[in-house]
TITITOR-379167 format. One record per residue (C-alpha): x, y, z; residue number from 1; chain; residue in one letter. Coordinates in Angstrom, 3 decimals. Example, Ala and Ser with C-alpha at 12.3 -4.5 7.8 and 13.67 -1.06 7.14 Angstrom:
REM residues 2
PT|u|v|w|i|ch|aa
PT|12.300|-4.500|7.800|1|A|A
PT|13.670|-1.060|7.140|2|A|S
//
This chain:
REM residues 66
PT|u|v|w|i|ch|aa
PT|-48.210|16.237|-39.353|1|A|M
PT|-51.625|15.239|-40.471|2|A|I
PT|-51.902|13.879|-43.985|3|A|E
PT|-54.330|15.700|-46.192|4|A|K
PT|-57.463|13.743|-47.052|5|A|L
PT|-58.706|15.883|-49.987|6|A|Y
PT|-57.418|17.027|-53.300|7|A|Y
PT|-58.265|20.664|-54.125|8|A|T
PT|-59.373|21.905|-57.497|9|A|A
PT|-55.890|23.259|-58.258|10|A|S
PT|-54.337|19.902|-57.410|11|A|E
PT|-56.728|17.920|-59.528|12|A|V
PT|-56.131|20.410|-62.465|13|A|A
PT|-52.397|19.880|-62.210|14|A|K
PT|-52.661|16.046|-62.074|15|A|M
PT|-55.119|15.787|-64.938|16|A|V
PT|-53.740|18.457|-67.065|17|A|G
PT|-56.874|20.702|-67.325|18|A|V
PT|-57.813|24.035|-66.195|19|A|G
PT|-59.288|24.847|-62.746|20|A|R
PT|-62.754|25.325|-64.299|21|A|T
PT|-62.641|21.717|-65.754|22|A|T
PT|-61.295|20.325|-62.474|23|A|S
PT|-64.177|21.922|-60.553|24|A|Y
PT|-66.607|20.238|-62.917|25|A|S
PT|-64.836|16.847|-62.390|26|A|L
PT|-64.860|17.306|-58.608|27|A|I
PT|-68.645|18.397|-58.672|28|A|K
PT|-69.448|15.273|-60.661|29|A|K
PT|-67.704|13.000|-58.191|30|A|M
PT|-69.079|14.798|-55.203|31|A|N
PT|-72.636|14.325|-56.604|32|A|N
PT|-71.948|10.556|-56.868|33|A|E
PT|-70.711|10.612|-53.227|34|A|L
PT|-73.763|12.541|-52.024|35|A|E
PT|-76.133|9.999|-53.781|36|A|K
PT|-74.271|7.338|-51.938|37|A|A
PT|-74.917|9.114|-48.580|38|A|G
PT|-71.613|10.724|-47.970|39|A|F
PT|-71.010|14.253|-46.824|40|A|I
PT|-68.906|16.262|-49.326|41|A|V
PT|-66.876|19.453|-49.299|42|A|V
PT|-67.471|21.707|-52.163|43|A|D
PT|-64.323|22.253|-54.372|44|A|G
PT|-62.458|19.263|-52.819|45|A|K
PT|-62.513|15.538|-53.412|46|A|I
PT|-61.382|12.758|-51.120|47|A|P
PT|-57.932|11.548|-52.366|48|A|K
PT|-58.928|7.899|-52.058|49|A|E
PT|-62.129|8.313|-54.003|50|A|Y
PT|-60.486|10.456|-56.808|51|A|F
PT|-57.563|7.968|-57.232|52|A|D
PT|-59.967|5.021|-57.493|53|A|A
PT|-62.301|6.876|-60.026|54|A|K
PT|-59.536|8.560|-62.211|55|A|Y
PT|-56.568|6.221|-61.897|56|A|Y
PT|-58.441|2.898|-61.264|57|A|G
PT|-57.500|2.608|-57.535|58|A|G
PT|-53.934|3.643|-57.348|59|A|S
PT|-52.014|6.936|-57.913|60|A|H
PT|-49.430|6.304|-60.553|61|A|P
PT|-45.789|6.891|-59.669|62|A|E
PT|-44.440|10.293|-60.582|63|A|G
PT|-47.898|11.924|-60.427|64|A|V
PT|-48.310|14.091|-57.528|65|A|S
PT|-50.620|16.945|-56.356|66|A|A
//
């Protein structure tokens, strides 16, 4: 089985404790940063590694899952 590389807006909403609309805003902001750095992005999804680094300071805390 291939491990997922991205979090969806629903997963982000659940982890952060916000609604889907707010999670889409967070994802859009992070995707804009990635685009400015020259990366290709997928609307409505954020790479797990990037999200964990930006939101959790580099590691996904224990007990928090998508």
